[in-house]
N, C-alpha and C positions, 0 to 999 in steps of 0.2 A: 573424382574430377580434379585430381592432383596433377594431371598431365593432359596434354593435348590429345592423347590417344583416348582417354576416357571421355573427353568432351566430344570428340569425333564419334565415339560410339553412341553417345547420347543423341547426337543429331541423326545418326543412322536409324535409331529406334523410333524417333518422333517424326511422323509424316509431315506434320505442320512445319517443322524446322527444315526438313529436306527440301521443301518446296520454296524456301526463301531464296532470293538472289544471293549470289556469292558474297557481295559486299556486306550485306545484312548478316549473313551467317557469320562472317569474320568479325564484325562489330559485336554481335551477341556472344560469340565465343570469348572475346576479349573481356567483355563485361562479366561473364560468368567467372572467368579466371580471376579477375580483379576482386570480385566479391568473395570468392572462396579464399583467396589469399588473405583478405582482410579478416575474415572469420578465424582462419587458421593461426594468424599472428596473435589475435586477441586471445584465443583459447590456449595457445602455447604459453603466453604470459600469465593468463588468468583462467585456469581450467574451470569448467562447470562443476561446482563442488558436489552436487548430488551424485554425479557420475563417478566421483572419486571414491565414494564409499559403497558403491553398488557396481554390478556388472555393466560396463559400457559396451553393450552388444553391438551397437552401430559404429563404435569407435569415434564418437563425436569429438572427444578431447584429443585424440591422436591423429585422426585423418578426417577432417570435417567434410571434404569434398566427397569422399567415398561414402561417408555417413549419409549425406544428402541423397546420393543415388540409391542407397539401400532403403532409406526412409521413403522416398517418393515412389519406389517400386511397390509399396504396400497399397497405393491408390489405384483405381482403375486407370487404364491407359489414357482415356481422354481427360483425366484429371491430373495426370502427372506433371504436365507443363505448369499448371497453376501451382502445384505443390512446390515445384522448383523455384518459381518466382517468389513465393511466400518465404521460403527458407532463406533465400538470398536477399530479401528486402527487409528482414528483421533487424532490430538494433540490439547488440549484445553489449551490456554494460560490465566492464571489468572492475576488479577490486581497486585498481589505481584510479580509474575514473570516478568511482564512488568516493574515494578519499579526497579527490580534488573537489567534488561537489560539497562534501562535508566541510572541508577547510573553508570553502567560500561562505557556508553558512555560519561557521564559528566566527570568522572575521566580521561578518555583518552583526552577529549577536553581541560581540565585544564593542563594536561601534555603537550599537543601540544602548548598551550600558553606559558608555562614555557620554552619550547624548543626555541621558538621564542626570548624570553628574553635572554636566555643564548647565542644564536647565534647572538645577537645584530641586529636582524631584526627590521624593522620599527614597531613602536608601532601603532596598529590599533584598532579602536573602534569596538567592537562586535555588529553586527546587526543581531539578530535572526529573522527568518521568518518561519512561518508555511507553508508547501507546499500548503495546501488547507484548506478550512473550515471544513474538515473532520478530521483534525489533533487534536485528543483529548488530547494529552499529552503536548501540547505546554506550557500551564501555569505552569505545574510541571517543565518543562525543564528550562525555564528562571528563575524560582525561584531557582532551584538547582544551576545554574551557577552564581547566585547572580548578575543578570542583574540589572544595576542601574534603580531605579524607580519600582522595583518589591518587594515590602514589603510582598506580599502574592503570591499565585499561580494562580492569575486570570489576569495577565498581557496579553494584546493583542496588536498586531501591527494593523496598520490601514487596515487590510485585509490580505489575503493570498498572497504568492509570485506572483501568476498569475496576481492579481490586479496591483501590482507594475510594473511588466513587461509590461503589456498592456499600462499603462500610459507612461512608458519610451519609448516604441516603438512609440507611437503617438507623443511624444515630438520630437523624432528623425525625424519622417516624416514631421511634420510641419516646422522644421528648414530646412530640405533638400528641401522642396517645397517653402520656403520663404513665409510661411503663418503664420498669427497670431494664437495664441492659441484660440480655440473656447469658452473657459470658465475658471473660476477660479479653477475648479476641475482638470486642467491639469498642469503638471510640467513645470515650467520654466527650461530652459537648465541649468542655474546656480544652481538651486536647485537640479536638477537631478545629476549634477557632484559632488556636495557637498554630496549627499547621497551615492556616490560610492567611492569617493577618500578617502584614509586612513581608509578604512573600511574592516572588516573581516565578510563576510556574512556567517551565519550559517543556513542552511536550514534543517528543521527537519520534519520527517514524522513518524507516528506511526510504519508503516512497509512497506516493498516493496516486494511483491510476484512475480510480473512480471517486475516491474521496469519501465513500460512504461510511467507513469505520471512523475515521477522523471526525467527520461531521457529527456522527451520533455521540461520540464520546465528548467532544467539545460542547455539544448541546447539553449534555448531562452536567458537565462542569459549570457551564453558565447558569444552568437551572439551580444548581446548588448555591452559587453566589447570590442569585436573586432571592432565593428562599431565605438565606441567613442574613444578608446584608441590604436587601432591597427597600427596607422601610426608612423613611426620612430620619426618624429618631435614632435609629441604629447608626446611620452614617454620621449623624451629628455627634454621637457619643464616641465613635471611633476617632473623629477629628479632634475632639476635646482631649482625648488622652494621647493625642499625637501618634496614633497608629495609622496605617494605610490599608485600604482594601487591596485584595490580590490583583496582580496584573498577569497576563497570559501571553506567551509567544509560542507559536508552532514552528517547528523546524522540520523541513522536508528537503533532504538533499536532492531528490528526484520527484517531480510532480507533473501532472498533465494539466493543461488549461481547463479541461472539463472538471477535474477534481478540485482545483482551486475555486472554480465558480460554484461548485456544490458546497464547499466549506464556507465560502462567503455568504451563501444563502442561509446556511445554518446560523451564522452570526445574526442575521437580519431578523430571524424569528425568535431568538432567545437572549438577546442583549439584556442584561440586568438594568434596572432603573437608574443605577449610578453610572452607566455609560462605559463599562468595561468592554472594550473590543479587542479581541486577540490580534496580534500582529503575526503575519506569516513570513517566514524566511525560507527561500528556496535556493537551491544550488544550480538546478537545471530544470527547464520546463519543456515538456514534449507538447507539440501542438497537434491539431487534428490530422495533420499529414502523416502521422505515425499510426493511424488506425484504419481499419477496413470497414467497420460497422457504421451505420448511420448515414450511408451514402458517401462516406469519405473514401479517398483513394490514397494508398501508401505512396509517399513521395518517391521511394525507390522504384516503384513500378513504372514511374514515368521514364526512367532511364531505359528500361526494357522496351517501352514504346518507341523511344527514340531510335533504338537499334533495329526494331522490327515493327514498324507502325501498323501493318495490316493485322497483326495478332492482337486481339483484344485482351490484354494482360489482366485488367481488373476482373473481367468476366471469367478468365481462366482461374484466377485466384479464388473468386467466390465459388466456382464450380468445385474446386478442391475442398473448400470449407463445407460446402453442401454435402459432398460425398461422405466426408468424415462425419458430419453431424448426423446424417441418416443412420450410419452404421453404429456409431457410439450411442445415440439416443435409443436405438432398438435394443442394444445390449443392456445399457443401464436402466432402462424402463422396465425390462423384464427381470432384472436381477433381483434376488431376494433382499439384498441389502442395498437400499437406495444410495446413490452417490452423494457423499457428504459435502462436496463442493457446491452442489446445486439444490440441495434440500430434497424433500420427499417427492415433489412433483416437478421435475426439471422440464423445461420447455425445449423444444428442438433448437430454437434460436440460441439458448444458453450454450448448447453444444457447438453451435456454429461460431459464435463470437465471444464466448466466455462470460464471466460474471459481469453483470451490468450491460452486456451486449454491445460493448464498444469495439471489440475486435482489435485490441492493441497488439502490435507486433514488437513487443519489448521483452527481453529476457535479461535477467541479472545473473551475475556469476554465482550467487549463493542460492538462487531459486528462480523458478519461472512463475510469475504472478498468475493467479487464477482469472485475472482480467484480460490476460493475453489469449490469443487464439488457442482454443483447446487441442487443435491438431498438433500443436507444438509439444503439449505436456500430458495429455490425458490418454492412458491405456484403455483397451477394452478387448474383449474376446470376440473373435470372428465366429460365424456360424460353423466353420469347420474345426473349431477348437484352438486354432492358432491365435497368438496374441499380437495385437497391433503395438508396435514398439515406437513411442514418441521420441523426437529428437532431444527434447529437454524435459525429461520426466520430473514432475513436481513433488517436492517433499511437503507433506501436510503437517502442520503444527497448529493445534487448536488451543486457544486461550480459554482455560477453564477456571472459572471463579467459584471458589468454594463457599458453602454456606448460603446459598441463594434460595430462600424459600419463594420469594417473589423476584421479579426482575427489577433493575434499578428504576425503570420508569414507574413501576407500580409503587415502590417504596415512596418515591417523590410525590406521586399523585396523592397519597394518603397524608404525607406530611404537609403538603401545601394547603389542604383543607383546613387543618388546625382550627377547628371551630372555636375553641376556648382561648386561642392565642397563647398556648402554653409554650410552644417552641420559642416564639418571640420573647416572652417573659424570661425564659431561661437564657436566651442570648444576652438580654440586657443585664441579667444578674452577673454572667461571666465577665461582661465588659466592666461592670462596676467593680468586681474583685480586681481586675487588671488595673483599674484606675487607682485603687487604694494600694496595690502593690507597688505601683510606680512612685 
C-alpha cells in the first residue's frame, strides 16, 4: 500500500469496500495512506530490531504498506478487513520516543532527589536495579542519572532485582532456621543490611503494560523490608544510630493505566509497618483507548468509523483476532512443546488478547510485548504445513535465577514464621555492631 494502485487493488478485492459510496472510499483511502506513511516514517528512523537480525520476510522495515497486505492475506477473506484495521491502529514506539520518555523520568527523579535535600531528609545512596534481564534501557538510565562508576552507558548491576531478592530471602531463611549459609554466593546478614540501610532503591523497567511482574517483585521487596525492619525496636535502633530505612522509586518510561493500578494495589497489600510507599515515575501513560480486550475500543478504529460509518470496525477487528486465536490455539494446544509465553494450559482468550487478556495494540522498536495482540507477534504452523508470519515477531528472553531450591515466596514464608525470633535477634546484633563502629 505504498501507492494509490495498491490501495485501489485492496478496494477491488474487498466487497465491503467496493460497496461504499465514493466519498467514503476516498476518505478511507486517504486514512490508510496516512497511517501507512506514519508507520513507514517511524520504521525508517527506528527499524524493528528483531527483524534486523532475522529474515524480514514481509519487508516490515523496508515497505510496511506491502507488508501489511501480505500479512492480512494470511487471514480468511472475511477477517482481512479487521486485520488491516488492527495493523494500522497500533502504536509503534521508536527509540527516539523511548529516549524522550526516559529523559522525562530522569528529570523527575533528579527533582525528587532535590526535594529530599530541601526537606532535609536523610541523604541516601541511589541503588539502581533493572527489574529483569529484559530491561534494555538500564545502561542509558544509570548513565543519565550520573550514577557513580558509570562513565558510559554499559553499567550493569550484579543481575536483576529478582536475583537480589532471592538471595535476600534465602539469607533471612537461614538466619531464622539457625543454619549456616550453604556457600560464598549467599549474602551474610550484615552485608544484606548494609545493602539496604541508607539506600534509595530505584527499580527501572522499559515498560509495564499489565504491571504483573513489577507488582510481584515490588511485593517481594516490601516483604523483605517488613521482615527485617518492621518491628518497633528495630526502627528505634536504626534511628538511634542515625541510619535510615530504604526508600523505593519505580521508573517506567512507558506504562498503561491498568498496570499502574495493579502496582498501586500491590503497595496497599504489602506496605511495611514503617510506612515505606514506593513512588512511581512515568514518562508516558497509555489509557484504555489503546487496547481491544475487556470491551475497550482502540481509539484509532474510531477514525475508520468516521470514514466508513456503516462498517463495524471493532467487530471486524475482533473477528480477525478470533480467527487468529482459533488457528494458533489449535496448533499450540496440540504441539508437543507447550508455548512458553502462555504456560502449559493456555486459554483461547490468551491467544486472542495476549498475556493478561488486555489486547494492547502497542509495539516497541526493540520488541513486541506479549501483552500485545498475539496476531502481531506469535507464529504458528497451519494445517497445510505453511507458517503464519507475524508482522512483529517477538524475541523471547527469560529471566533465569540460579540456585533456586524454593521460590522467593516460599523462602519468605519460612523466614517470617521465625518461631524463636532468631532472625530478629541477629538483625539487632548487626545494628549494635554498626552503632559501635560509628
